N, C-alpha and C positions, 0 to 999 in steps of 0.2 A: 110195284113192278118186280117181276120175277124173271131173271135172266140166268140161265144155267149154261155151263159149257160141258161139252162131251166129246170125247175122241170118236171119230167116225167108225172105229173098229169095235166099239162097245155096242151091245144090242139096244135097239130102240125100246122105249117103254111109254105107256100112256101118260106118265108124269112129264114127259118131255114137252108136250104141247106142240107148238109150231116149231118144226125143225128146219134150220137154215144152215147150209154149208157156207162158210165165210172164208174159204181158201180160194186163191186165184187158180190153182191147178187141181184137176180131179185127182182124188186119192187113188193110189196104186192098188190094184187087185180087187176093186169093188165095182160092181155093176150099179147102174142107177136104180134098178129095182131093189137090190139088196140094201141100199142105204136108207130107204123109207124116208125120203126127203120131201119137204114141202116146197122148198125154194133154194136156189143156188144164187147167191149174190156175190159173184166174183169181183165186182167193181168196188166192193167195200173192203176187200183184202188189201194188205200193204202193196205198194208198187213193187214191181219185180226188182228194181234197183235196191229198195230198202230191204226186201226179203233176202237178197243175195248178200248185202252188207252185214246184216244181222246174223244170218246163217245159224240161228239157234245157239248163239254164244251168250250165255247168261251174263257174262261180264259187261255186255253192251245193252242189257235189258232196259235200263233207264233211258238211255239215248234212243233206243228203238221206240219205246213208248212215246217219247217226246216228239220224234219225227213222224210217227204214225198218227198221233193226235193232230198234228198239223195237216196231214193228208186228209184225215177225217173231217176237219173243219171245212174243207172244200167239197165235202160230199153230204151236205146237210139234209138233202131230201132222203137219201138212203138211211142216214142216221135216224131221222124222224120216223121213217117207216118202221124201223126196228123198235124204237121206243113205243110207238103206238101198238105194235103187236104185243109187246111185253105188258102193256097196261091192261089189255083185255084178256090175257091168259098167259100161261107159261110159254117162254121162249127159250129154245135151246140152240146155242151156237155150236156148230160142228166144225171140227178141225182135224187134220191128219198128223200133225207133228207128234213126235215121241215124247217131248218134254211137256208134261202136264201143267207146268207152272209158268214157263216162259214161252208163250206162243201168241199168235195174233188174236185168237178168240178170247184169251184172258185179257189182253190189252183192250180189245174192243168192248168187252163187258165193263172194264174199268171206266172207259170213256162214256159208255151209255149211262152208267150209274151217275157219273158226274153231271151229265147233260140233263138228266131227268129230275134233278133236285130243284 
């Protein structure tokens, strides 16, 4: 299973495979055509409440992941859809956050890797 993460402002490449935006909000300054997106699954993004609470503060990263994983436990159909995509080819999770380590796409990839074992 190959799951990559990539910031939406980075150029698309053939190695990306299936490109999925996993943010609840559309990224600023980008048109849908420029993003070269296969799918936008905003329902798999963290809840608005969790996103506001975390607000990209890395000191809350572990708590954010724990709470987000609980939310993902209730979205099993969407999770399974992404796992199946990753099993048949490359899957790239797209996100807009500036922090390349502490963001919802990274947490989602961690969750998918745990679930696919």
